C-alpha positions in Angstrom: -20.5 12.5 36.9 -17.1 10.7 37.1 -16.1 8.1 34.6 -14.6 4.7 35.1 -13.3 1.8 33.1 -15.1 -1.6 33.5 -13.0 -4.7 34.0 -13.5 -7.4 31.4 -14.1 -10.7 33.2 -16.4 -13.7 32.9 -18.1 -12.5 36.1 -19.0 -9.1 34.6 -20.2 -10.9 31.5 -18.4 -8.4 29.4 -15.9 -10.8 27.9 -18.5 -12.6 25.8 -19.4 -9.4 24.0 -15.8 -8.8 22.8 -14.4 -11.5 20.6 -11.0 -11.1 19.0 -8.2 -13.5 18.4 -5.5 -11.5 20.2 -5.4 -8.9 22.9 -8.9 -8.7 24.3 -8.9 -5.6 26.5 -8.6 -5.9 30.2 -10.8 -2.8 30.7 -13.3 -1.1 28.5 -14.9 2.3 28.7 -14.9 4.9 30.0 -18.4 4.8 31.3 -20.3 7.4 33.3 -21.2 6.7 36.9 -24.9 7.4 37.3 -25.2 6.8 41.0 -23.8 5.1 44.0 -26.2 2.3 45.0 -24.4 1.0 48.1 -21.1 1.3 50.0 -19.2 -0.6 47.3 -21.5 -0.6 44.2 -22.2 1.9 41.4 -24.8 2.1 38.6 -23.2 2.8 35.2 -24.5 4.3 32.0 -23.9 1.4 29.5 -24.0 1.7 25.7 -26.8 -0.2 23.8 -24.5 -3.1 22.8 -23.9 -3.9 26.5 -27.6 -3.6 27.4 -27.8 -7.3 28.3 -25.5 -6.7 31.3 -26.8 -5.6 34.7 -25.8 -2.0 35.1 -24.6 -2.2 38.8 -21.0 -3.1 39.4 -18.8 -3.7 42.5 -15.9 -1.3 42.9 -13.4 -4.2 42.3 -14.7 -4.3 38.7 -14.1 -0.6 38.2 -11.0 1.5 37.6 -11.0 5.3 37.8 -10.7 7.1 34.5 -8.5 10.2 34.6 -9.2 12.4 31.5 -6.1 12.7 29.4 -5.9 14.2 25.9 -3.4 11.6 24.8 -6.2 9.0 25.2 -8.1 10.6 22.4 -7.4 9.4 18.9 -8.0 11.7 16.0 -10.6 10.1 13.7 -8.4 10.7 10.6 -5.5 8.7 12.2 -7.6 5.6 12.9 -8.0 2.9 10.2 -10.9 0.7 11.1 -11.8 -2.5 9.4 -15.4 -3.2 8.2 -16.3 -4.9 11.5 -15.2 -1.6 13.2 -12.1 -3.2 14.9 -8.6 -1.9 14.8 -6.1 -4.0 12.8 -3.4 -5.6 15.0 0.1 -6.5 14.0 3.1 -8.0 15.7 5.9 -5.4 16.0 8.8 -7.5 17.4 9.8 -10.4 19.5 11.0 -9.2 22.9 11.8 -12.5 24.7 11.8 -16.3 24.3 11.1 -19.0 26.8 10.9 -22.8 26.8 8.2 -24.3 29.1 7.6 -28.0 29.9 4.0 -29.0 29.3 2.8 -32.6 29.7 6.4 -33.8 29.4 7.0 -31.8 26.2 9.1 -28.7 25.7 7.1 -25.8 24.2 8.8 -22.8 22.7 7.1 -19.4 23.6 7.8 -15.9 22.3 7.0 -12.6 24.0 5.4 -10.6 21.2 5.0 -6.8 21.1 1.7 -6.1 19.3 0.5 -2.7 17.9 -3.1 -1.8 17.6 -4.1 1.8 16.9 -0.7 3.0 18.0 -1.0 1.3 21.4 1.6 -1.4 22.2 0.9 -4.5 24.3 2.8 -7.7 25.0 1.6 -11.3 25.1 3.3 -14.7 25.3 2.5 -16.8 22.2 3.4 -20.3 21.0 6.3 -19.9 18.6 4.8 -22.5 16.3 1.6 -20.5 16.0 3.4 -17.2 15.3 5.4 -18.9 12.5 2.2 -20.2 11.0 0.2 -17.0 11.4 3.1 -14.6 10.5 5.6 -16.4 8.3 7.7 -13.3 7.4 
């Protein structure tokens, strides 16, 4: 059958299974659709580490997966850590911003991160970035 990505949210319960300091994925998968169980719900084939989740999801929690060869990583090109996660590293600072929070000014930086050749951006506290990545 077709495959879909599953949205990572507190309501799906998926977020508790994936713990990382930075860049938790917004979607995981792809997972195979086993059957349609209503006008807006589908039963999914979930891997064993997600067996504590109910296997039926509303369409709002799913995103269609279109097979694409560029999504496939060659095993030799992937350097996994012992806990089977990909190392993540800041690549550059793309923007800065100062926000007022509880009457204080807080410096933020927009960081470009790289994990497994995929780049994502997040806003981080400048002070935390200086502590975590002093160079």
